[in-house]
C-alpha positions as CSV (number, residue, x, y, z in Angstrom):
1,X,99.7,137.5,101.5
2,X,97.8,136.3,98.7
3,X,100.7,134.1,97.5
4,X,101.2,132.6,101.1
5,X,97.5,131.8,101.5
6,X,97.0,130.0,98.1
7,X,100.2,128.0,99.2
8,X,98.4,126.9,102.6
9,X,95.2,126.0,100.6
10,X,96.9,124.1,98.1
11,X,99.0,122.1,100.8
12,X,95.9,121.4,102.8
13,X,94.4,120.2,99.4
14,X,97.2,117.8,98.3
15,X,97.3,116.7,102.2
16,X,93.7,115.7,102.0
17,X,93.8,114.0,98.6
18,X,97.0,112.0,100.0
19,X,95.0,110.8,102.7
20,X,92.2,110.0,100.3
21,X,94.3,108.1,98.3
22,X,96.2,106.0,101.0
23,X,92.7,105.5,102.4
24,X,91.3,103.9,98.9
25,X,94.8,101.7,98.2
26,X,94.5,100.3,101.9
27,X,90.8,99.1,101.2
28,X,92.0,97.3,98.1
29,X,94.6,95.2,99.3
30,X,92.3,92.9,100.9
31,X,94.5,90.1,100.1
32,X,96.1,90.6,104.0
33,X,92.8,89.0,105.3
34,X,93.4,86.0,103.0
35,X,94.7,83.1,105.3
36,X,94.4,79.5,103.4
37,X,93.7,76.2,105.1
38,X,96.4,74.9,106.8
39,X,97.2,71.1,105.2
40,X,95.9,68.0,107.4
41,X,99.9,66.7,107.2
42,X,101.0,69.8,109.3
43,X,98.3,69.5,111.5
44,X,98.4,67.8,114.9
């Protein structure tokens, strides 16, 4: 009984830490929003 509840608790902690790590990485990748200006030669 104690081993199975310990396994569940550790699994929940691991899942929560995975979500937190993914959120931290996603917020650090701001280069996705970078949009360089188009050269005037290509503009119509």
